C-alpha positions in Angstrom: -8.3 -1.2 -0.2 -10.0 -2.2 3.1 -10.2 0.6 5.7 -9.3 -0.6 9.2 -8.9 1.5 12.4 -7.8 0.6 16.0 -9.6 1.1 19.3 -7.8 3.5 21.6 -10.5 4.0 24.3 -13.8 2.7 25.5 -16.4 4.8 27.5 -19.6 2.8 27.7 -21.4 3.1 24.3 -18.8 5.6 23.0 -15.4 4.4 21.8 -12.4 6.2 20.2 -10.4 4.9 17.3 -7.2 5.9 15.6 -6.2 5.4 12.0 -9.6 6.6 10.8 -8.5 9.3 8.3 -10.0 7.5 5.4 -13.4 6.9 7.1 -16.3 9.3 6.7 -18.6 11.1 9.2 -21.8 9.1 9.9 -20.3 6.0 8.4 -21.4 2.7 9.8 -18.6 0.6 11.1 -18.0 -2.9 12.7 -16.2 -2.7 16.0 -13.9 -5.3 17.6 -13.7 -9.0 17.2 -17.5 -9.4 17.8 -18.2 -6.9 14.9 -20.5 -4.7 17.0 -22.4 -2.2 14.9 -21.5 1.5 15.4 -21.6 4.9 13.7 -18.9 7.6 13.5 -20.2 10.8 15.1 -17.0 12.8 15.4 -14.0 12.7 13.0 -11.0 14.9 13.8 -7.9 14.0 11.6 -7.3 10.3 12.1 -9.2 10.1 15.4 -12.8 9.1 15.3 -15.5 8.9 18.0 -18.0 6.1 17.4 -21.3 5.4 19.1 -22.0 1.7 19.3 -25.5 0.3 19.1 -24.8 -2.8 21.1 -23.4 -3.7 24.5 -19.7 -2.8 24.6 -18.6 -4.7 27.7 -15.5 -6.8 26.8 -14.2 -4.5 24.1 -10.4 -4.0 24.5 -8.0 -1.3 23.4 -6.2 -2.5 20.2 -9.1 -4.3 18.7 -9.9 -3.4 15.0 -12.6 -1.2 13.5 -13.9 -2.2 10.1 -15.6 0.0 7.5 -18.9 -0.9 5.9 -18.5 1.8 3.2 -22.1 3.1 3.9 -23.9 5.3 6.4 -26.2 3.8 9.0 -29.0 2.5 6.8 -32.1 0.4 6.8 -33.2 -2.2 4.3 -36.6 -1.3 2.9 -38.6 -4.1 1.3 -41.3 -6.7 1.9 -41.3 -8.2 5.4 -41.4 -4.9 7.3 -45.2 -4.9 7.9 -46.1 -7.0 10.9 -42.5 -7.3 12.1 -41.0 -6.3 15.4 -37.6 -4.7 15.2 -35.0 -3.2 17.5 -33.7 0.3 17.0 -31.5 -0.5 14.0 -34.0 -2.7 12.2 -32.9 -6.1 13.5 -35.9 -8.5 13.8 -36.5 -9.5 17.4 -38.4 -12.6 16.5 -35.4 -13.9 14.5 -33.0 -12.9 17.2 -35.1 -14.8 19.8 -34.9 -17.9 17.6 -31.1 -17.6 17.5 -30.6 -16.9 21.2 -33.8 -17.3 23.2 -34.6 -14.3 25.5 -31.4 -12.4 24.9 -30.0 -10.2 22.2 -26.5 -11.6 21.5 -23.7 -9.2 20.9 -22.2 -9.2 17.4 -25.3 -10.7 15.9 -24.6 -8.5 12.8 -26.8 -6.7 10.4 -29.7 -9.1 10.0 -32.9 -7.3 9.0 -35.8 -8.4 6.8 -35.9 -12.1 5.8 -33.8 -12.6 2.6 -34.9 -16.3 2.2 -38.6 -15.9 2.1 -40.2 -16.0 -1.4 -42.8 -13.4 -2.2 -45.4 -13.6 -5.0 -44.2 -10.7 -7.1 -46.3 -9.1 -9.9 -43.9 -7.3 -12.3 -45.6 -4.2 -13.9 -42.6 -2.7 -15.7 -42.1 -3.7 -19.4 -39.0 -3.8 -21.5 -38.4 -0.4 -23.1 -40.1 1.6 -20.3 -38.4 4.8 -19.2 -38.4 4.8 -15.4 -37.2 7.4 -12.9 -36.9 7.5 -9.1 -40.1 6.6 -7.3 -41.7 4.8 -10.3 -43.3 1.4 -9.5 -41.9 -1.6 -11.3 -43.5 -4.5 -9.3 -46.1 -5.2 -6.6 -46.4 -7.6 -3.7 -49.4 -8.4 -1.6 -47.4 -8.1 1.6 -50.4 -8.5 4.0 -54.2 -8.7 3.3 -54.3 -4.9 3.9 -51.1 -3.7 2.3 -49.9 -3.9 -1.3 -46.1 -3.4 -1.2 -45.0 -1.4 -4.3 -41.4 -1.8 -5.4 -40.1 1.6 -6.4 -37.0 2.7 -8.4 -34.6 4.2 -5.8 -34.8 8.1 -5.9 -31.3 8.5 -7.4 -31.7 6.2 -10.4 -33.4 6.6 -13.8 -33.1 5.0 -17.2 -34.6 2.6 -19.7 -35.7 -0.9 -18.8 -33.5 -3.4 -20.6 -34.5 -6.7 -18.9 -37.6 -7.8 -17.0 -38.1 -10.9 -14.9 -41.4 -12.8 -15.2 -44.0 -12.5 -12.5 -43.6 -15.2 -9.9 -42.1 -16.2 -6.5 -38.8 -14.7 -5.7 -36.8 -13.8 -2.6 -35.7 -10.2 -2.1 -32.1 -10.8 -3.4 -33.2 -11.9 -6.8 -33.2 -9.4 -9.7 -36.6 -8.2 -10.9 -35.7 -5.5 -13.4 -32.6 -4.1 -15.0 -32.3 -0.4 -15.9 -29.7 1.3 -18.1 -28.8 5.0 -18.2 -26.1 6.6 -20.3 -23.3 5.0 -18.3 -24.5 2.3 -15.9 -26.7 -0.7 -15.7 -28.7 -1.0 -12.4 -30.1 -4.3 -11.1 -33.2 -3.7 -9.1 -34.1 -6.3 -6.5 -37.1 -6.3 -4.1 -35.5 -3.9 -1.6 -33.5 -0.7 -1.4 -31.1 0.6 1.2 -31.6 4.1 2.7 -29.6 6.2 5.2 -31.8 6.7 8.3 -30.7 10.3 8.9 -31.4 11.5 5.4 -35.1 12.4 4.5 -36.4 10.6 1.4 -37.0 13.1 -1.5 -40.4 14.2 -2.5 -41.9 16.2 -5.4 -43.5 18.8 -3.1 -45.4 19.4 0.1 -49.2 19.9 0.2 -51.3 21.9 2.6 -52.6 20.0 5.6 -56.4 20.2 5.1 -57.6 16.6 5.7 -58.0 15.4 9.3 -56.7 12.2 10.8 -60.0 10.8 12.1 -59.3 9.0 15.4 -62.8 8.3 16.8 -61.7 10.0 20.0 -64.2 12.8 20.7 -61.9 15.3 22.4 -59.5 15.1 19.4 -61.8 14.9 16.4 -64.2 17.6 17.7 -62.1 19.9 19.8 -58.4 19.4 18.9 -58.2 17.9 15.5 -55.1 16.4 14.0 -54.3 16.9 10.3 -52.9 14.0 8.2 -49.2 14.9 7.8 -49.3 16.9 11.0 -47.1 16.9 14.2 -48.5 16.3 17.6 -47.1 16.2 21.1 -48.7 14.4 24.0 -46.9 15.5 27.1 -47.9 14.1 30.5 -46.5 12.9 33.8 -46.4 9.3 35.1 -49.7 7.5 34.9 -51.6 10.2 32.9 -52.3 7.9 30.0 -49.8 8.7 27.2 -49.4 5.1 26.2 -53.1 4.4 26.4 -53.9 7.4 24.2 -51.3 6.3 21.7 -52.7 2.7 21.7 -56.2 4.2 20.9 -54.7 6.3 18.1 -52.9 3.2 16.7 -56.0 1.1 16.8 -58.6 3.6 15.5 -57.0 6.4 13.5 -57.7 6.2 9.8 -54.0 6.0 8.8 -53.2 3.1 6.4 -50.1 2.1 8.3 -49.0 2.5 12.0 -45.4 2.6 13.1 -45.1 2.3 16.9 -41.6 3.3 18.2 -40.9 2.4 21.8 -37.8 4.6 22.1 -36.8 4.0 25.7 -39.9 3.4 27.7 -39.9 1.1 30.7 -39.6 -2.6 29.9 -43.0 -3.5 31.3 -44.8 -0.9 29.0 -43.0 -2.1 25.9 -43.7 -5.7 26.9 -47.4 -4.9 27.0 -47.2 -3.4 23.5 -45.3 -6.5 22.2 -47.8 -8.9 23.8 -51.0 -7.0 23.1 -50.6 -5.6 19.5 -50.2 -9.0 17.8 -53.5 -10.1 19.5 -55.5 -7.0 18.6 -58.1 -7.2 15.8 -58.2 -4.2 13.5 -61.8 -3.0 14.0 -62.1 -1.7 10.4 -61.1 -4.9 8.7 -61.6 -7.6 11.3 -58.1 -8.9 10.7 -55.0 -8.7 12.9 -53.8 -5.1 13.6 -50.3 -6.3 12.8 -51.3 -6.5 9.1 -50.8 -2.8 9.0 -48.4 -2.2 11.9 -44.6 -2.1 12.5 -43.2 -2.2 16.0 -39.8 -0.9 16.9 -38.9 -1.8 20.4 -36.2 -0.1 22.6 -36.6 -0.1 26.3 -34.8 1.9 28.9 -32.3 -0.9 29.6 -31.1 -1.2 26.0 -27.9 0.6 24.9 -28.6 4.3 24.7 -27.1 4.7 21.2 -29.7 2.2 19.8 -32.4 4.2 21.5 -31.2 7.3 19.8 -31.2 5.6 16.4 -34.7 4.0 16.8 -36.5 7.2 16.1 -34.7 7.7 12.7 -35.3 4.0 11.8 -39.0 4.5 12.4 -39.4 7.7 10.4 -37.4 6.3 7.4 -39.7 3.3 7.2 -42.6 5.7 7.4 -41.3 7.8 4.5 -40.8 4.6 2.4 -44.5 3.6 2.7 -45.5 7.3 2.3 -43.7 7.2 -1.1 -46.0 4.3 -2.2 -49.0 6.5 -1.6 -50.0 5.4 1.9 -50.9 7.6 4.9 -48.7 6.6 7.8 -49.0 7.5 11.5 -45.9 7.3 13.8 -46.3 6.8 17.6 -43.1 7.7 19.3 -43.2 6.7 22.9 -41.5 8.6 24.4 -39.3 11.3 22.9 -38.1 12.2 26.4 -36.2 8.9 26.7 -34.7 9.6 23.2 -33.6 13.0 24.4 -32.1 11.4 27.5 -30.0 9.1 25.3 -28.7 12.2 23.5 -27.9 13.7 26.9 -26.0 10.6 28.0 -24.0 10.3 24.8 -23.2 14.1 25.0 -22.0 13.7 28.5 -19.7 10.8 27.6 -18.3 13.0 24.7 -17.6 15.7 27.4 -19.6 18.3 25.4 -20.6 21.6 27.1 -24.1 20.9 28.5 -27.0 23.3 28.1 -30.1 23.5 30.3 -30.6 20.5 32.7 -27.6 18.8 31.1 -29.1 18.3 27.7 -26.9 19.1 24.7 -27.1 22.5 23.1 -28.2 20.9 19.8 -31.3 19.3 21.4 -33.8 21.8 19.7 -32.3 21.2 16.3 -32.5 17.4 16.7 -36.1 17.6 17.7 -36.9 20.0 14.8 -35.1 17.6 12.4 -37.3 14.7 13.5 -40.7 16.6 13.4 -40.0 18.3 10.1 -39.9 14.9 8.4 -43.7 14.8 8.9 -46.0 16.2 6.1 -48.6 15.6 3.5 -46.6 15.2 0.2 -46.8 14.7 -3.5 -44.4 11.8 -4.1 -41.9 11.3 -7.0 -44.3 8.9 -8.7 -47.2 11.3 -8.6 -49.1 9.7 -5.6 -50.1 11.5 -2.5 -49.0 10.3 0.9 -48.5 11.5 4.5 -46.5 10.9 7.6 -48.2 12.1 10.8 -45.9 12.2 13.8 -47.4 11.8 17.3 -44.8 12.0 20.0 -45.4 11.3 23.7 -43.3 13.4 26.0 -42.6 12.3 29.6 -41.5 15.4 31.6 -40.1 14.4 35.0 -42.8 15.2 37.7 -45.1 16.4 35.0 -43.1 19.7 34.7 -43.9 21.1 31.3 -41.2 23.8 31.7 -38.4 21.3 31.2 -36.3 21.5 28.0 -37.7 18.5 26.0 -41.4 19.6 26.4 -40.6 23.3 25.8 -38.6 22.6 22.6 -41.1 20.0 21.3 -43.9 22.6 21.8 -41.9 25.0 19.5 -42.0 22.5 16.6 -45.4 20.8 16.8 -48.8 22.3 15.7 -51.0 20.3 18.1 -50.3 20.1 21.8 -52.4 17.6 23.8 -51.6 18.3 27.4 -52.4 15.4 29.7 -53.5 16.3 33.2 -52.7 14.4 36.3 -55.8 15.5 38.2 -58.0 14.3 35.3 -56.1 11.0 35.1 -56.3 10.4 38.9 -60.1 11.1 38.8 -60.4 8.4 36.1 -61.2 10.9 33.4 -59.7 9.5 30.2 -58.4 10.6 27.8 -56.9 12.9 30.4 -56.4 15.7 27.8 -56.8 19.1 29.5 -59.1 21.2 27.3 -57.9 24.4 28.9 -54.1 24.0 28.2 -54.3 21.9 24.9 -54.5 23.4 21.4 -54.5 22.4 17.8 -53.1 24.8 15.2 -54.9 22.8 12.5 -58.4 24.2 13.2 -58.1 27.0 10.5 -56.8 24.6 7.8 -59.3 21.9 8.6 -62.3 24.3 8.9 -63.5 23.8 5.3 -63.2 20.0 5.5 -65.4 19.9 8.6 -68.0 22.3 7.2 -68.1 20.4 3.9 -68.1 16.8 5.3 -69.7 17.1 8.8 -71.9 20.2 9.1 -71.6 23.9 8.1 -71.8 24.9 11.8 -69.3 22.3 13.2 -66.5 24.7 13.9 -68.9 27.3 15.3 -70.4 24.6 17.6 -66.9 23.6 18.7 -66.1 27.2 19.6 -69.4 27.6 21.6 -68.7 24.4 23.6 -65.1 25.4 24.4 -66.4 28.9 25.6 -68.8 27.1 28.0 -65.8 25.1 29.4 -63.6 28.1 29.8 -66.4 30.1 31.5 -67.0 27.1 33.8 -63.3 27.2 34.8 -63.6 30.8 35.8 -66.8 30.2 37.8 -65.2 27.3 39.7 -62.8 29.8 41.3 -65.8 31.6 42.8 -67.5 28.4 43.8 -64.4 27.3 45.7 -64.5 30.6 47.7 -68.2 31.2 48.4 -70.1 28.1 47.1 -72.3 27.5 44.2 -75.5 28.8 45.8 -74.5 32.4 45.5 -74.2 32.3 41.7 -77.2 33.5 39.6 -79.1 30.8 37.8 -77.6 31.6 34.3 -74.1 30.9 35.7 -75.3 27.8 37.6 -76.6 26.5 34.2 -73.2 26.9 32.7 -71.8 24.7 35.5 -74.4 22.0 34.8 -73.9 22.1 31.0 -70.1 22.0 31.4 -70.5 18.9 33.6 -72.5 17.2 30.8 -69.8 18.2 28.3 -67.0 16.8 30.5 -68.6 13.6 31.7 -71.0 12.9 28.8 -68.8 14.0 25.9 -65.1 14.5 26.7 -64.7 11.4 29.0 -64.4 8.3 26.8 -64.2 4.6 27.8 -61.6 2.8 25.7 -62.9 -0.6 26.9 -66.6 0.0 26.1 -67.6 -1.5 22.7 -69.7 1.5 21.7 -67.7 4.2 23.3 -64.2 3.2 22.3 -64.6 4.6 18.8 -67.2 7.3 17.9 -67.8 8.3 14.3 -67.8 12.1 13.5 -71.5 12.1 12.7 -72.4 10.9 16.2 -70.0 13.4 17.8 -71.7 16.2 16.0 -75.2 15.0 17.0 -74.1 14.7 20.6 -72.8 18.3 20.6 -76.0 19.5 19.0 -78.1 17.9 21.7 -76.0 19.5 24.4 -76.2 22.9 22.6 -80.0 22.5 22.3 -80.3 21.9 26.1 -78.1 25.0 26.8 -80.1 27.2 24.4 -83.5 26.1 25.6 -82.6 26.1 29.3 -81.0 29.6 28.9 -84.3 30.9 27.5 -86.2 29.5 30.5 -83.7 31.0 32.9 -84.4 34.4 31.3 -88.1 33.9 31.8 -87.5 33.4 35.5 -87.4 29.6 35.8 -85.3 28.4 38.7 -82.4 26.0 38.1 -84.1 23.3 40.2 -86.9 23.1 37.7 -84.6 23.4 34.7 -82.5 20.4 35.8 -84.8 17.6 34.6 -83.3 14.3 35.8 -84.6 12.2 32.8 -83.2 14.7 30.2 -79.8 15.2 32.0 -79.4 11.4 32.5 -80.1 10.9 28.8 -77.4 13.3 27.8 -74.9 11.8 30.2 -75.6 8.3 28.9 -76.1 8.9 25.2 -72.4 7.9 24.6 -73.2 4.4 25.7 -76.9 4.1 24.8 -76.9 5.4 21.3 -75.4 2.9 18.7 -72.7 4.2 16.4 -74.8 3.4 13.3 -78.2 4.6 14.4 -78.6 8.1 15.9 -82.4 8.1 16.1 -82.1 8.0 19.9 -80.5 11.4 19.9 -83.3 12.8 17.8 -85.9 11.5 20.3 -83.8 13.0 23.1 -83.9 16.4 21.3 -87.6 16.2 20.9 -87.9 15.6 24.6 -85.7 18.6 25.4 -87.8 20.9 23.1 -91.1 19.6 24.5 -90.1 19.9 28.2 -88.5 23.4 28.0 -91.3 24.8 25.8 -93.8 23.8 28.4 -91.7 25.3 31.2 -91.3 28.5 29.2 -95.1 28.8 28.6 -95.7 28.3 32.4 -93.4 31.2 33.3 -94.7 33.4 30.4 -98.2 33.1 31.9 -96.9 34.1 35.3 
């Protein structure tokens, strides 16, 4: 029997319906004559409150509400990689062909292309016993990604029929499985509710870093694969630029970029630039391993709220195949503002700054879906969540930033002063932190150098000491400081300009391998140690500050190729030679 309700009130993206007693919470519904897509968020008796994911202007009281008999779900199958979706997985390219330049209301639940034929290699055989997560076929979706068709998590049984390998669309049967009661027809896709985490066999410790090629991250504030990261910063501090660099260079297999409510011009830049970008590691289009989900600030707030769940569900699906996925959510503040607007329309009691009282639990629900996991089919995969936060006026004490800080393990604080002085990435080394340093320590010591973490700590101590000395310098000037403290100021300047500042548009500096990062830090450490010894022997800072050596350290990020570090070795020889001579001179005196 078809379930039908009646609209009794419209308040922007939130509508009320009656006759809804047979409907379920979180059920997806079609609203009005245009069949707008919505989701039940409150159900009291036969009265339901529905948030609609499309523009509701023109809806009238008395129009009907139709059931879809399923929760808000996404279709997971070939055709996701390289595509550009809105917040509920509708393909924007396809929508643009239907109605150029505008998303038409009531366009329906279109998603991945059901007509396109894929070259499917069937690996299951008749008589095989399959369970949830097991792979029954493979598709070379892009040159970089092999799409593995998996048995849905809630199904198991014996294979009773297998289609031949060949070209099929996603609606054609590939395998049939029978358990004690039912026969299941497995196609090339599966549906999954976006708000329900996909099941796993178990979680693993986060002890492998996500290598990004960005020096301040890899060397000072490392991110673990499967980790959670917040990048808070005010307007113009480089959140989007930082996420672009991570999307382009991080060693994740698949990138999912969610624009959950950023300004239209920023999202337009992503949509225009990403399809043109070349993946530096494979020299093919970056879109061969990227999914874009686009929601700008002028799209319906409900769709903005859904986009983040759509993105994480797609990420979990590819994780289950054994891939390492990185999600860029830009920005979770706009997502939280969508929650606040819907909460206001529901006339809920507001908490701090008008945000709903359940804001912390919603943020926690999102970030806890990250992780490094053992999947149902025995493979390992990970979902790393990197969320940008846009606090108004750069105020990190506002609710979204504070609550995000509670649930993430790496906090990369962007600084307005650094950004305005053209120091990018504008990550403040004094207020940022990574909780992954202890768990990644063994990896760095085994794969980079035994003293890598000790070297990191030494360089950070120099930067912290310099920060304290700057307070004195502001009051009385640098000349009153003893030479050992003036040396700290000089070495910290090399660290900041020569190491932490990185040029995303320079072909050598945009990505730096870990081996070069380590060698650069060792050269700076050598200068500090040798110069400190000379200071103790009585050498003045004016003689210690050798222009050729200092310039070499400032410019080694540009002058030393990423595949040949012999230039750094020569620079180290120069440092040893110069300071040994200087030391001998003052010893004799």
